[in-house]
C-alpha positions in Angstrom: -230.8 -62.2 -0.8 -228.0 -63.4 1.4 -224.3 -63.2 0.8 -222.5 -66.7 1.0 -218.7 -67.0 1.4 -218.1 -70.4 -0.3 -214.6 -72.0 -0.6 -214.3 -75.3 -2.5 -218.1 -75.8 -2.4 -218.1 -75.4 1.5 -220.1 -72.3 2.9 -217.9 -70.7 5.4 -220.3 -68.0 6.3 -223.5 -66.3 5.4 -224.2 -62.7 5.7 -227.6 -60.9 6.1 -227.3 -57.4 5.6 -229.3 -54.9 7.6 -231.1 -53.8 4.5 -232.7 -57.1 3.8 -236.4 -57.1 3.5 -239.0 -59.7 2.5 -242.4 -61.0 3.4 -243.1 -63.9 5.6 -240.4 -66.1 7.0 -237.1 -67.2 5.1 -234.8 -69.8 6.5 -231.2 -69.2 4.9 -229.7 -72.4 6.3 -230.1 -76.0 5.4 -232.1 -78.2 7.8 -228.9 -80.1 8.9 -227.0 -77.0 10.2 -226.9 -77.2 14.0 -227.3 -73.4 14.0 -230.5 -72.1 12.1 -230.7 -68.7 10.7 -234.1 -67.1 9.5 -235.7 -63.8 9.0 -239.4 -63.0 9.7 -241.2 -60.0 8.6 -244.8 -60.2 10.0 -247.6 -57.7 10.0 -249.2 -56.1 13.2 -251.5 -58.6 14.8 -249.8 -61.7 13.4 -249.8 -64.2 16.0 -247.2 -67.0 16.6 -248.8 -69.7 18.6 -247.3 -70.3 22.0 -245.1 -73.3 22.1 -242.6 -75.5 23.7 -239.6 -77.1 22.1 -239.5 -80.9 22.4 -236.4 -82.6 23.8 -234.3 -83.9 20.7 -231.0 -85.6 20.9 -228.7 -83.7 18.8 -225.0 -84.2 17.9 -223.0 -80.8 17.4 -219.6 -81.5 15.9 -218.4 -77.9 15.1 -219.6 -74.8 16.8 -221.5 -72.4 14.5 -221.7 -68.8 15.5 -224.2 -66.1 14.8 -223.0 -62.4 15.3 -225.2 -59.4 15.4 -223.4 -56.1 14.7 -225.3 -53.9 16.9 -223.1 -50.9 16.2 -219.9 -50.1 14.7 -217.8 -51.3 11.7 -216.1 -54.7 11.8 -214.0 -56.6 9.3 -214.3 -60.2 9.3 -211.4 -62.5 7.7 -212.5 -65.8 6.5 -210.1 -68.9 6.4 -210.5 -72.3 5.3 -210.3 -75.4 7.6 -206.6 -75.4 7.2 -206.2 -71.9 8.5 -205.6 -70.6 4.8 -206.9 -67.1 4.3 -209.6 -66.8 1.9 -211.0 -63.2 1.8 -212.6 -60.6 4.1 -215.8 -58.7 4.3 -216.9 -55.5 6.3 -219.9 -55.6 8.4 -221.8 -52.6 9.7 -224.6 -51.8 12.1 -227.6 -54.3 11.8 -225.7 -56.8 9.8 -225.8 -60.5 10.8 -223.2 -63.2 10.1 -223.5 -66.8 10.6 -219.9 -68.5 10.9 -220.7 -71.9 9.7 -217.3 -73.7 8.7 -213.7 -72.9 8.5 -211.9 -70.1 10.6 -212.5 -66.5 11.2 -210.8 -63.4 12.6 -212.1 -59.8 13.3 -210.7 -56.3 13.5 -212.9 -53.5 14.8 -212.7 -50.7 12.4 -214.7 -48.5 14.8 -215.9 -48.8 18.2 -218.2 -51.8 17.9 -220.9 -53.7 19.9 -221.4 -57.3 18.8 -223.8 -59.9 20.2 -222.8 -63.5 19.8 -225.2 -66.5 19.9 -223.7 -70.1 19.5 -224.1 -73.6 20.9 -223.0 -74.5 24.4 -221.8 -75.6 26.6 -218.5 -73.6 26.1 -215.5 -75.8 27.1 -212.9 -72.7 27.1 -209.8 -72.9 25.2 -210.6 -76.5 24.3 -213.4 -74.9 22.2 -211.0 -73.5 19.6 -207.6 -73.4 17.9 -206.1 -69.9 17.8 -203.6 -69.2 15.0 -201.6 -66.2 13.5 -203.8 -64.0 11.1 -202.5 -62.8 7.8 -200.7 -59.4 7.6 -202.7 -56.2 6.8 -201.1 -56.2 3.3 -202.6 -59.6 2.3 -206.3 -58.5 3.1 -208.6 -58.6 0.4 -212.0 -57.2 1.2 -214.6 -58.5 -1.2 -217.3 -56.4 -2.5 -221.1 -57.0 -1.5 -222.6 -59.4 -3.9 
């Protein structure tokens, strides 16, 4: 259904592959995530009633990002919250990844276009801590589940 990268019972990321298909609506994230990820497959003529979203006070402690791989091939490297490397996955055109916890880095294996969605406001360099990636020799690309 959806690939989860889990380390010590913490979901670091969820990958929705481009070939995923199901009827109706499927939410992949728990209700307490500050960024929600869902898939919808609706027939022609299906109507989603017009609506507005009500003001709700929310507290966002950590930024969660959703990346849409529009084109190309991207390797994503997953790290835990202590910057320890866990594993890598390859994402291709049409794949979507929700980065929910821990750290991550990327290498473009082909010319790639990526669309990113995350919470704001963005506070520049205060928003993240950069660290040195692992070496190419240490990379372990896990196969799709």
